[in-house]
C-alpha positions as CSV (number, residue, x, y, z in Angstrom):
1,X,96.0,22.6,-7.2
2,X,95.8,25.9,-5.2
3,X,95.6,26.1,-1.4
4,X,92.0,27.1,-1.6
5,X,90.7,24.2,-3.7
6,X,92.9,21.6,-1.8
7,X,91.3,22.4,1.6
8,X,89.7,19.0,1.8
9,X,92.3,17.0,-0.2
10,X,92.3,13.4,1.0
11,X,89.1,13.9,2.9
12,X,85.9,11.8,2.3
13,X,82.6,13.7,2.7
14,X,79.1,12.2,2.7
15,X,76.2,14.6,2.1
16,X,72.6,13.4,2.5
17,X,70.0,14.8,0.1
18,X,72.7,16.2,-2.3
19,X,71.0,16.2,-5.7
20,X,69.4,19.6,-5.6
21,X,69.3,23.0,-3.9
22,X,71.4,23.5,-0.8
23,X,72.6,19.9,-0.9
24,X,73.9,20.2,-4.5
25,X,75.7,23.4,-3.5
26,X,77.4,21.6,-0.6
27,X,78.4,18.8,-2.9
28,X,79.9,21.3,-5.3
29,X,81.7,23.2,-2.5
30,X,83.4,20.1,-1.1
31,X,84.3,18.7,-4.5
32,X,85.7,22.0,-5.7
33,X,87.9,22.1,-2.5
34,X,89.3,18.6,-3.2
35,X,87.2,16.2,-1.2
36,X,85.9,12.8,-2.4
37,X,82.2,13.3,-2.2
38,X,79.4,10.8,-1.9
39,X,75.8,12.0,-1.7
40,X,72.4,10.4,-1.3
41,X,69.1,11.0,-3.1
42,X,65.6,9.5,-2.9
43,X,63.2,10.6,-5.6
44,X,65.2,12.8,-8.0
45,X,67.4,10.4,-9.9
46,X,67.9,12.6,-13.0
47,X,69.0,15.5,-10.8
48,X,71.3,13.2,-8.9
49,X,73.0,11.9,-12.1
50,X,73.5,15.5,-13.3
51,X,75.0,16.6,-10.0
52,X,77.3,13.6,-9.9
53,X,78.5,14.2,-13.4
54,X,79.0,17.9,-12.9
55,X,81.2,17.6,-9.8
56,X,82.7,14.1,-10.1
57,X,80.8,13.0,-7.0
58,X,79.2,9.6,-6.3
59,X,75.4,9.4,-6.2
60,X,73.7,6.8,-4.0
61,X,70.0,6.0,-3.8
62,X,69.3,5.7,0.0
63,X,66.1,6.8,1.7
64,X,66.4,8.4,5.1
65,X,64.0,5.8,6.6
66,X,66.0,2.7,5.7
67,X,68.4,2.1,8.6
68,X,69.8,-1.2,7.2
69,X,70.6,0.4,3.8
70,X,72.2,3.5,5.6
71,X,74.4,1.1,7.6
72,X,75.4,-0.9,4.5
73,X,76.1,2.3,2.5
74,X,78.4,3.6,5.3
75,X,80.2,0.3,5.5
76,X,80.7,0.3,1.7
77,X,82.1,3.8,1.5
78,X,84.4,3.2,4.5
79,X,85.6,-0.1,2.9
80,X,86.2,1.6,-0.5
81,X,87.8,4.8,0.9
82,X,89.3,3.7,4.2
83,X,87.5,6.5,6.1
84,X,84.6,8.9,6.3
85,X,85.8,12.3,7.5
86,X,82.7,14.4,7.1
87,X,79.0,13.8,7.3
88,X,76.5,16.5,6.4
89,X,72.9,15.7,7.4
90,X,71.2,17.8,4.8
91,X,68.3,15.6,3.6
92,X,64.9,17.0,4.6
93,X,61.3,17.4,3.5
94,X,58.3,19.7,4.1
95,X,54.6,18.8,4.2
96,X,53.2,22.1,5.3
97,X,49.7,22.4,6.7
98,X,47.9,24.1,9.6
99,X,48.0,22.1,12.8
100,X,44.2,21.4,12.9
101,X,44.3,20.1,9.3
102,X,47.6,18.2,9.4
103,X,47.3,14.4,8.9
104,X,49.2,12.4,11.5
105,X,51.0,10.8,8.5
106,X,52.5,14.2,7.5
107,X,53.7,14.8,11.1
108,X,55.4,11.4,11.3
109,X,56.9,11.5,7.8
110,X,58.6,14.8,8.3
111,X,59.9,14.0,11.8
112,X,61.2,10.6,10.6
113,X,63.0,12.0,7.5
114,X,64.4,15.2,9.1
115,X,65.3,14.0,12.6
116,X,65.4,10.2,12.7
117,X,67.2,10.2,9.3
118,X,69.9,12.3,10.8
119,X,70.1,10.1,13.8
120,X,70.5,7.0,11.6
121,X,73.3,8.5,9.5
122,X,75.1,9.9,12.6
123,X,74.9,6.6,14.4
124,X,76.2,4.8,11.3
125,X,79.3,6.9,10.9
126,X,80.2,7.7,14.5
127,X,81.7,4.3,15.2
128,X,84.5,4.8,12.6
129,X,84.9,8.4,13.6
130,X,85.3,7.5,17.3
131,X,87.8,4.8,16.4
132,X,89.8,7.3,14.5
133,X,89.2,10.0,17.2
134,X,88.4,12.5,14.5
135,X,85.6,13.5,12.2
136,X,83.0,16.2,11.6
137,X,79.2,16.1,11.5
138,X,77.3,19.1,10.3
139,X,73.5,19.1,10.7
140,X,71.5,21.4,8.4
141,X,68.6,22.8,10.4
142,X,66.3,25.7,9.5
143,X,65.2,29.1,10.8
144,X,61.8,27.4,11.3
145,X,63.5,25.6,14.3
146,X,64.3,29.0,15.9
147,X,61.2,31.2,15.2
148,X,57.6,30.4,14.8
149,X,56.3,29.9,11.2
150,X,52.6,29.2,10.8
151,X,51.7,26.1,8.9
152,X,55.0,24.4,9.6
153,X,54.5,22.7,13.0
154,X,55.9,19.4,11.8
155,X,58.9,21.0,10.0
156,X,59.6,23.4,12.8
157,X,59.5,20.6,15.4
158,X,61.8,18.5,13.3
159,X,64.4,21.3,12.9
160,X,64.2,22.3,16.5
161,X,64.8,18.7,17.5
162,X,67.7,18.6,15.1
163,X,69.3,21.5,17.0
164,X,68.9,19.7,20.3
165,X,70.3,16.5,18.7
166,X,73.3,18.5,17.6
167,X,74.1,19.7,21.1
168,X,73.6,16.3,22.7
169,X,75.8,14.6,20.0
170,X,78.5,17.2,20.5
171,X,78.5,16.5,24.3
172,X,78.9,12.8,23.6
173,X,81.3,12.8,20.7
174,X,83.3,16.0,21.2
175,X,85.5,14.7,24.0
176,X,86.5,11.9,21.7
177,X,87.6,14.2,18.8
178,X,84.4,14.3,16.7
179,X,83.0,17.8,16.2
180,X,79.3,18.2,15.8
181,X,77.7,21.6,14.8
182,X,74.6,22.9,13.1
183,X,74.0,25.3,10.2
184,X,70.7,27.1,10.2
185,X,69.6,28.5,6.8
186,X,66.9,31.1,6.6
187,X,64.9,31.7,3.4
188,X,67.1,30.4,0.6
189,X,66.4,30.6,-3.1
190,X,65.6,26.9,-3.8
191,X,62.8,24.9,-5.4
192,X,61.2,24.8,-1.9
193,X,60.9,28.6,-1.6
194,X,60.1,28.9,-5.3
195,X,56.8,27.2,-4.5
196,X,55.8,29.9,-2.0
197,X,53.0,32.2,-3.1
198,X,54.4,35.5,-4.4
199,X,52.8,37.6,-1.7
200,X,54.1,35.4,1.1
201,X,57.5,35.4,-0.5
202,X,57.5,39.3,-0.7
203,X,56.3,39.6,2.9
204,X,59.1,37.3,4.1
205,X,61.7,39.1,2.0
206,X,60.8,42.4,3.7
207,X,61.4,40.9,7.1
208,X,65.0,40.1,6.2
209,X,67.5,42.8,7.0
210,X,69.3,42.3,3.8
211,X,66.0,42.3,1.8
212,X,66.8,39.3,-0.2
213,X,66.7,35.5,0.0
214,X,70.1,33.8,0.4
215,X,71.7,31.5,-2.1
216,X,72.5,27.8,-1.7
217,X,76.2,28.7,-2.3
218,X,76.2,31.1,0.7
219,X,75.0,28.2,2.9
220,X,77.5,25.8,1.4
221,X,80.4,28.0,2.1
222,X,79.4,28.2,5.8
223,X,79.1,24.4,5.9
224,X,82.5,24.0,4.3
225,X,84.0,26.3,6.9
226,X,82.4,24.4,9.8
227,X,83.7,21.1,8.4
228,X,87.3,22.5,7.9
229,X,90.2,22.7,10.2
230,X,89.6,26.5,10.3
231,X,86.7,25.6,12.7
232,X,88.7,23.2,14.8
233,X,87.7,24.8,18.1
234,X,83.9,25.1,17.3
235,X,81.8,22.3,18.8
236,X,78.1,22.1,19.6
237,X,77.3,25.4,18.0
238,X,74.6,26.8,15.8
239,X,75.6,29.1,12.9
240,X,72.6,31.0,11.5
241,X,72.6,32.1,7.9
242,X,69.4,34.1,7.4
243,X,70.3,37.6,6.2
244,X,69.4,39.0,9.6
245,X,65.8,37.6,9.7
246,X,66.1,36.2,13.2
247,X,67.7,39.3,14.5
248,X,64.8,41.4,13.2
249,X,62.1,39.2,14.7
250,X,60.7,40.8,17.8
């Protein structure tokens, strides 16, 4: 095994929402670099099985809303592996709609999945990490949490809250050896962006300095860096991976 693909040898990583898109690329990146990887899924069982088989990872059905199941899952992984070194809070959903038309249920569902889910997972793993006085948590936010995007008030609020959660967690856990940071993808070529109307997609692409959408693999490499010892002095920070979109927004 080369130095590159043994970066996470002996490490145990948990990735929420790992069956498709950015989550799948993160699972692949950690597994390729030697980690033992567990990932969760909710609805996409077939994709989860394919991802698990492709990368030798462990797929676990675990909704973001089920705190008891999350706690039990963390206990089971820790008992089996002896540790959880890395948590990536990637699971998230969108239910886009203009504010005046948005049902309250859509607001609550997106906030619960994207923010409260990350809270539940972080709370579940931090006990063991604090006891070991080491560990890494990487929260996957979104450019929507930094700039205004019409029709995404619920999603933007959830991702903005996730960035604030990152900073507060870092302040609490950093002094005890647990690093917490956030990675903020811009427009990435996933199933989510594939559903965008063609005209909207082209307009957004023109706003990006690099004039293209990013790839899940580009995000995954940044996540792996933030989880690695190469980032050992980075705590409470937000790394933006958007091809220059936020730099170009007036």
